N, C-alpha and C positions, 0 to 999 in steps of 0.2 A: 503494499500499501503503500500513494509516493505522499508525502508530504502535501500538502500547501502553502501556495506562495499566497504571505500576509506583506512581508516588507520587500523590495527592494536596497541592495547591495546602491548607495552613491559614496564613489573613494570611501574614506574612513566609514562615515552612517550610512545609518538603516533608514524611508524613507515606508511609512506608512498605502500603501494599495488596493488592501482589502481593508473594510467596514470590520474584517477578527482585532487588524493590526490598532487602528484607531478605540479599539476594545482595550488590550489590549496594555495599550498605554492611558487608560482614564481608570482600566481598574490596578496601574502604576501608582495613578500623581494622584489623584481624587483621597483613598488611605493614608497618604505619607500630608498631604495637604492638610488632612484631615488631626492628624494626630499631632503636626508636628504644632496645628495651634491649638492643640487641649492642654500642650506638653509644655507650648511654656507658659500656658497660662495658670493650669496647674505649679509648675517655678516662681513663677512671680504672686502667684496665690502662698509662698510656702517663703516664704521671703529672698531666692534667691532670683533678683535682672539679670545679674550679670548671666548668665548658662541661657542663654535664650537660642545662642546653639546650640548647644545638645542634642534637644528633640532631630531638630529636624537633619541633623549627622546621619545622627543612631534612625531614623528611616532613610534615607535617601540611602545612602552608602548598599543597603542591603537593593531594594525597591529598580538600582539605576541594572543595579548585577545582571536582575533577575528578570530586567526589561531585555538589558542587554542576550541573554542566551535567549532568550523565546524570539526576541530577533532575528538572531543570526542560524537559528532553527529554524524559523519560520523563511527566510530569503530564498 
């Protein structure tokens, strides 16, 4: 069984060419944004406003890596 093509490789990046490619991007971006906002507000509530970058970094890196793996697999 062949894999579906969801992304086209252009130079060093992957461009979505199928609705499932866009769905994968949205499925990775929305939880990172929501989790980052919730994490920042929780840190502010507990008195750590200088650690605003921590939730974004903790959520962004795994999402970016998994999105890259999915895009590479479906290109």
